[in-house]
C-alpha positions, 0 to 999 in steps of 0.5 A, a space after each residue: 755369684 750369678 747375675 739375677 735373671 732380671 739384670 741380664 741380657 738374653 735375647 739376640 734382639 736386645 743384643 742387636 738394639 744396644 750394639 746398634 743404638 748404644 754408645 760405644 767405648 773401645 778399650 784395648 782388651 774389651 769394647 763396651 756399649 751402652 744404651 741409656 734408660 731414656 731410650 727405654 722403659 727403664 727398670 731400676 737397675 742396669 742390665 749387662 750382656 757379655 760377648 766372647 767370640 771363639 777368636 778370644 780363646 778356647 772355651 775355658 778362656 771365654 768363660 773366665 772372661 765372661 765371669 770377670 766381666 760379671 764380677 766387675 759389673 756386680 761390683 761396680 753396678 752403682 756407677 752405670 746409669 739406672 735402667 741402662 743396658 750394657 753389652 761388653 764384647 771381649 777382645 783377643 789378649 784380654 787374659 794376658 792382662 791383670 785384673 787391675 787393669 781390666 777393672 780400671 778400664 771398666 770403671 773408666 767406661 762406666 764413669 764415661 758413660 755416667 758423664 756423657 749421657 744424652 
């Protein structure tokens, strides 16, 4: 299932703004950065951008990782603040971890962002 166009971060400028101004949480297999709705004119739903560098693995592994993160985002979109922008950077070794652990860390990140908004 694809993410609707209005829920995606596509432009490099958008990624850079979130990475520069957003709040960062580091987990063993990914890094999350969130820019909340108070910083921008907010649409009703959060948006997502996923970064998978070549060092993470070959194209198959990188695409699998992006697909996993997109599915977690769609499954838990209601945990993120409305209108926020989320960037997830995959780290080396994420493919060795279980889906349950990745989901647990993603949910923890979403809850942390929700509870610690400015």
